[in-house]
C-alpha positions, 0 to 999 in steps of 0.5 A, spaced: 500 500 500 501 507 499 500 508 492 495 511 488 488 509 486 484 512 480 477 511 481 471 512 476 464 512 477 460 508 472 453 507 475 449 512 478 447 513 485 439 514 483 434 510 486 439 506 491 440 507 498 442 514 501 448 510 504 451 509 497 450 516 495 454 518 502 460 513 500 460 516 493 461 523 496 466 521 501 470 519 495 469 525 492 465 522 486 459 527 484 458 525 476 458 519 472 465 518 468 468 522 473 475 520 475 478 522 482 485 520 485 486 517 492 491 514 496 491 507 497 490 506 504 485 501 508 480 506 509 479 508 502 479 500 500 473 499 505 469 505 501 471 502 494 469 495 497 462 498 499 461 500 492 465 496 488 459 494 483 458 502 481 466 504 480 472 502 476 478 502 480 485 502 476 492 502 480 
């Protein structure tokens, strides 16, 4: 760990539980196909695991 992750939102949060929207907001994802770069740490990995069906992650 210690590198960086590129996280891209591929599926919308519309119609899903508020929980998913809050996780996306915590990662800084707002729009479809938006990509953010975050450091690779257990906290970010945990957030990605919760919404893995909505995002694409590149290391």
